[in-house]
N, C-alpha and C positions, 0 to 999 in steps of 0.2 A: 713348738716351732712350726709344725704343719699348719696350725690354725693361723699363726701370724703371717706366714707366707701367703696363705690363701687370701687373707684379708688384704694384704698389700696388692695382690694380683687384682682383686676386685676394685681397689681404689684406682689402680692404674687404668683399668678398663673404663671406669666411670669418667676419668679425666679425658681419655681418648674420645669417648662418645660426646662429652660436653664440648670438646675442643673442635668438633667438626663444624665447618662454616655453614651458615644457613643459606639456603638457595633463594635467590631473589628472582621473582617471576616478573619478567619484563613485559609490559603491555605495549603492543604495537600502536604507535600514534594513529595510524590509519584506522585500525579497529576501534580505537577510542572515539575518533571523530565520527565514524559510521554509527556507532551506538548512540551517541549524543544526537545525531541527525535523526535517527529512527524514532527516538523518544520524542523529539521536538515535533516531527511530522505527525506522529500518532496523536499527541495531545492537540495539535492544531486541527486534525481531522475530527476529533470528538467535539471540540468547540464549534467547528464549522457545521456539524449536524444540528447542534442546538440553535445556531444562528439561522440556519435554513428553516427550522420550525418556527422561530420567532418572526422571520421574514414573511412566512405565509400568513401568520396572524395579522400582520400589519398591511399586507397586500392582497387580502382575500377579495374575491370577485373581480379579479384583474384578468387581462388578456393572457398573462402567463399561466394562470390557473386553468383557463379554458384550453390552452394549448396542451398542457400535460394531461388534462382529463381526456381530451380527444385522442392523444397519443396512446394512453394506457388502454382505452377501449378498443382502439384499432389493433393493438397487440393481442388482445383477447380473441378477436375475430379472425386474425390472419393465420395462414398456414405456417408450418415449421420453417419452410424456406424463407418466407417473408419476415418472420419474427427474427430469425438468425441474421438476416441481412440488415434489419433495423438496429439490433443490438450490436452487431459487428461494426457497423458504421460509427456508432457512438464510441466504441472502444478504440477504433482506429484513430479517431480524432485525438483522444488523450494520449495514446501511444506515440503518435506522430509528434505532438507537442513536446512530450518528454524526450524523444530522440533528438529533435531539433535543438532544444535547450541544452541537452547533455553533450552535444558535439559542437557547441559554440562557446566563444569566450564570454565570460560573465553570465552564462546561462544558469549557473548555480544560484545566482541571486534570485531568479524568478521561478525556478523549477518547483519550489515549495508550493506555489500557488496551484499547481495542477491537481494534486489530490484534494486540496482544500475546496476547489471549485466543485469537484465531483461529490464530495461528502456534503457540501452545502445543498446541492440539488437532491441528495438522498434525504436529508432532513425535511426539505420543502415537500417532496413527493409523499413522504410518510405522513406529514401533518395534513396534507391535502386529502389523502385517502381516509384518514381518521375522521376529519371534520365533515367530509362530504358523504361518506358511505358508512360511517360508524362501525358496527361490528364486522360487516362484510369487508369494509376497507382495511380493518385491522388484520383480519384473516388473510386477505390477499397480500398484505404487506409481509406478514410472517412467513408465508409460503414462497412468494416470488420476489418481492422487492428487497427485504432485509438480507436474505442470503446472497442475492445477486450483488448488491452494493457492498456488503461486508467482504466478500471474497475478492471481487474485482478492485475494490479500493485498497485492500491489503496488497494485492499484486501490483497495483499502481504505485504504492509506496515503495515496493521493492525496485520498480523501474526508476522511480524518482531518485532513490538512493544511488543506483548505478549511474544515472545521468549526472547527479550532483557531484559524485566523485570524479567522473570523467571530465566534466567542465572545469572543476576546481583544479585538476591536474594540468589541463591545457592552459588555464589562466596563469597558474604559477610558473609554468614553463616560459610563457611569453613575457611575463613581468620580470622574471629573473634571468631571462635569456639563456635558458637551458633546453636541452633536447629531451623529449619524453622517452621513457623506457621502450625498448623494442618489443613490439607485440601487444602493447597496452590497448591500442584501438581494436585489434582483432579480438582480444579477450573481452572487451566491453561489448562488441557486436555479438559474440557468442552468448554471453550472459543475457543480454537484452532480448535477443531472438528467442531464447529458451523461455524466458519469463513471459514474453508476448504469446508464444504458442500455448503455454499453460493457461493464459487468460482466454484465448480463443477456445480452448477445450471446455472451460467452464461456461462460456457463453453458449457453446453448442449444447451442453447439458441443460442449461437453464431455458434455452429456446425450445428444447424438446418438451420439457415439463410445462412451460407456459402454453405452447400450442396444443398440448394434449389435455391439460386440466384447467387452463385459464378460464374457460367458459363455465366451469362448475360453480364458480363464485359470482353471483350476480352483483354488478355495479350499476345500479339504477337509482 
């Protein structure tokens, strides 16, 4: 009898366990859209680097090549203050464009182009240094150019993501005649400013490295 009762108890417990409802994990549509956007921008950035390299092969010995050659050599010879000013001005241009597109209607349509343009020039400059200065150019790229563009382009993608989501929200509110959630603009500004400050911090570090050790690699 004891065995039978214990077996019945086990059967009841098994039924109770199996009868428990499974938990469904709901995915926030906003998070799903953001993830899709990040993947799309990252793939576009990689393709853009390759296109920049191919563009150099087609447009070698051009005025653009001479401009970037002079610019890189000037960065090598300049002081920390001047290098930081030059790199900072470049970053401010991309940050400003992201901010303007992110806070305007239908800016989400064009904001994807911002990191694509930057990575395009990254590929172009990398190809230029390799073709023009061979081993020294590759070494200079590995130490100064690739880390700079990799980190700042990743940060720019994060900015683009924030701007895309903000512009998309504003556009939907206008099209559907709805009011945006309270505090959404303030939250966007806080996130955007924090990302921009992190970008400036890396520019500061890269400027220090370039001004201190840039002349150690000869680009002649």
